[in-house]
N, C-alpha and C positions, 0 to 999 in steps of 0.2 A: 534381106534389107531390114535394118532395124533403126530405131529412133536415134540411137547414139551416132550411127554412121551418118544419118541425115543431118544431125546437128553439127557434126564436125565438117561435113561437106558445105553446109550453109555458111559456117564461119569462114571457111577458106574462100568462098565466092565473095563474101562481103568485105573481107580484109585484103583480098587479092594477094595473099602472102601466107605461106604455111607457118612461118615463125610467129607472126602476129596473131594468126588464128589459134595456134596452140596456146599462146599467152592468154588470149581471151577466154578459151575454154578450160584453162588451168590443167593442161595435159602436156606431156612431152611431145615434141614435134614428131619424132619417129612413130609414136603411137597414133597420132592423128593421121599421118601419111598412110600407115598400114590400114586403118579403117577405111579411108577413102579408096585405096587401091582394091580392098576387098569388095567395096561397093561396085567399083568399075568392073571387076571380074565377074561378079554375080550378074550384072546387067549386060555384060559383054559389049561395053561401049566406053569410049573415052569421055569422061565428064569434064576434066580440066586440062587445059593446054599449059604445060610447064614451060617457062622461059626464064631468062636471067634476072628479070625484074620481079618475078613472082608467078602468078597463075591467072588465067582467064577462063571463064566457062566456055565450053564448046556449045553448039546449038542444043545437043542433048543435055548438057549440064544446065543450060539456062532453063530448059523445059522442066527438069527435075527441081531446080531451085524454085520456080514459080509454083509448081504443084505442091511441093513440100511445105510452102508457106500456108497453103490452104489446109494441109493436114494438121499442122501445129496449131493453127487457130481453131480448127474444129475440136482438137483434143482439149484445148483450154476451155472451150465452151462446154464440152461434155463434163470436164472436171467440175466446173462451177455449178452446172445443173444438178449433177449427182450430189454434191455437197449441200446445195440448197434444198434438195428433196429430202436428204437424210436428216438434215438439221432443221428442216422446215424454216429455212431462212429465205429472205428476199434476195434476188440477184444482186451481187456485189460489184460495184464499179470502183476500180482503183484509179485515182486521179492525181496526177502530179502537178504541183505549182512551184514556181520559184519563190524565194524568200520574200521578195517585194510583193508578189501577188498574194502570198499567204497572209502577210501582215495587212494587206489592203482589203481582201475579201474572204479569207479563209473561214473565219467563224461564221460570218453571215451566209456563206455558201452552204456550210454544214446545216445551219438552222433552216434555211430555205428548202434544202433538199429533203430534210426530215419532215417538213410541213407540207410541201407541194408535190413531192415524189416519193410517197410512202411505199410504193412498190419496189423501190431500190434501196440498197445500202451503200452509202458513199464512204469510201476510205481515202483520206487525203494524205499525200506525202509531199514533204518540202525538200527541195534540193536545188543546187545550181542547174542552169539549163542543160549543160552538157551531160550531167549525171542523170537528169530526167530522160533525156533521149536514150542514153545507154539502158536505162531501166525499161523503157518501152520495148527496145530491141530485144532485151532478155526476157520479155513477157512478165516482168515484175509489175508493170503498170499497163492498164488498158489504154489510157489516153493522158496526154500532158499538154500544158501550155508552156512553151519555152521560147526564149528570145534568140534571134540571130543564129539560126542553125543551118547547116548545109545538108543537101539531100543525101540520103543513105539508101542503099539497096534494101528492099524489104520493108521500108517505112513509107507511110503516106503523110506528107506535110502540107498544110494549107495556111497561107499567110492570112491572118485574121485582122490585125490592126497594127498601126504605127503608134509609138509612144515617144514623146520628147523627154529627154533627160534634163535634170536641173543641176545648177551649180549650188552647192550646199556648204555652209560654213557657220562658224559661231556668229551670233548677231553683232557682236562688237567689231568683227572683221568684215562684215558684209559690205559690199560697195553701196554707195548712197543711191545710185540709180536702180531702177527696177529690173534691168537686164544687164548682162555682161557679154563681152566678146570672147572669142577663143584666146586672143592675146592676153586678156586680163586673167583668164583662168590659169594660163601657164606661168603667170608670175607668182602664184601661190605654191606653198608646199602641199603636195597632193598625197592623200591617202586613198589607195584603190586596191582592188583585188588583184589576183594573178592574171596572167596573160589571157585567160579564157573568160574573165569577168566581162559581163555585157557592157557596163559603164566604161571600163577601160578600152574595150574593143571599139565602142562607138567614138570615144575621144580620139583614139588612134586613127580611125578612118577620117575623122574631121581634120586632123593635123596632117594626115598623109604619110604616116609612118607605121611601122609594125608596133604592136602593143609592147613588145619588149624594149623598144627604143624611146618610149615616153619617159619624161623626167618625173618619175614617181619617187617621192620622199619616203613614204611608208607603204610597203606592200603587205597587205593583210587580207587573207581570204576569210573574212569574218565581218558581217554587217555590224554586229554588236561592237566589235573592236573599232571599226571605222567610225561609228557614231560617237564612241567615247573619245576618240582623238579629236573629232570635230567639236564636241561639247567642251573639251578642255581648251579649245582655241589653238591647238597644235597643228592643225591641218585643215584643208578644204577637200572637197571631192565632187565628182560628177556621179549622180545617183538617180535611180527611178524614184518617183514620188512616194511610192508605197513603203520604201525602206525607212523613210523619215517622216511620214505623215503625222504620227503622234507627236514627235518632237517639234515639228513646225506649228502644230496647233497649240502646243504648250509654250511656245516662244523660246525654247532652249536651243533651237537651231533656226537659221534663216536660209531662204532659197531665192535664187534669181533665175529667170528665164535666160536662155542662151540664144543670142542673135548672131546673124552673119554667117551661119553655117548650119548644116543639117546634122545636128547631134541627136540622132534618133535610133531606135531599135525597132525591129519588126517582131511581133508576137505571132508564133505559129501554133496551130493545133497539130499535135503529133500522135499518130496511131500506127499500128502495124498495117501493112497492106493486107487487104482482105480481112480486116478486123471483125471478129465475131461479136463484138459488143457495141458497134457503132449505133445501132438502133436504140439501145438503152442509154448510151452515154451522150448522145447528141443533145437532148434537152438540158443536161447538166452543163455541157460545154457552152451552149447558147446563154444559159443563165449566168455562168461565170463571166462571159465576155460582156454581157449587158451590165453586170455589176462593175466590172473594170472601167468601162466607159463612163458610167455614172460617177464613180469615185474620182476619176482623173479629171473630169470636167474641163475639157479644152486642151488637155495635155496629150490626148490620144484620139484617134479617129479610125473608123472602120475602113478596111480595104475590100473592094468589091471583087 
C-alpha cells in the first residue's frame, strides 16, 4: 500500500466515478484503475462496487477512506512541523477568503494576526468559493470561508453566518427609494459572474430559476470588470457589500437593500475532516468572522 494508491482511491470515492477521478488527479483512467485494483489485491478485499453509474465504496472501502483521511492529515501536520523546526518558523495557517471578504477584512486580518497571534504565520489566499473548497480538498488550504457550498466527502463544513446581498448600480441610475424589489432588479441590464457566482446563484434562487436561465446582459467572472461596468452606468448587479464597499464610501456607486425576498448567502467554515490544524486556525477563523460581522453592520448575522 502506498500514498499514490490511497490518493487515487480517495478520489474515486469522492467523485463516485473513475473518469472524473482520473481528471481530478491528472492521470489516465486505466492507470488510476490499475492502482486501485493493485490496492484491492494487496488487501485481498473489494474496496469499490462498480456499476453502470460509477462506483460506490464497500464497507471495507468506507473504512479505508475514513482512516486514510487521518493518515493524510497527519502527514500534512508532520510536514509543517518539520519545516517549522528546520527553518525555525512559526506554524503556518493557509486561510482562504472570497474576493468580497478579502476586500472587506483581508488587510486587517493580516495585521491583527501578526499583532495578536504571533505564534502563527498566516498565509491568505483569495479565490471564488468553489475554488477555495477545491483547494481545501487538495490540502492546499487548511481552512476557508466560502459561500453557498454543498457537502463533500472528506470535508467538514459549518454554517457560520448569513449575509444579505445588495442591489448595486451607478448613482444616477439608482432608484429613489432606499430599497428595491426583485421585479425592479430584473428590469435592469445585469452584469454578473458565471453560473457558480454566489450573487448570481442567490438571485436565481430568489427568482426560482436555474442560474443559467437568469436574464444576464453581461456575464463577467471578474469583480473588477463588473465594478467598471457599473461605474460607467452600463449595468447593475447583485453583489456582496465587500466587493463594492470602497466605491460606496466614495460615492462612485450606489446600493439599495432588496426587499420582498430572501436574497442571501450562507457563509461556511470549510476544513478537511479530521483537520490537523483546527486548534491553531480556530482563533483566526473566529477573528475573521467577528470582523465580517462588524464591517457588514446589519447585513449579516450569526447562525447558531
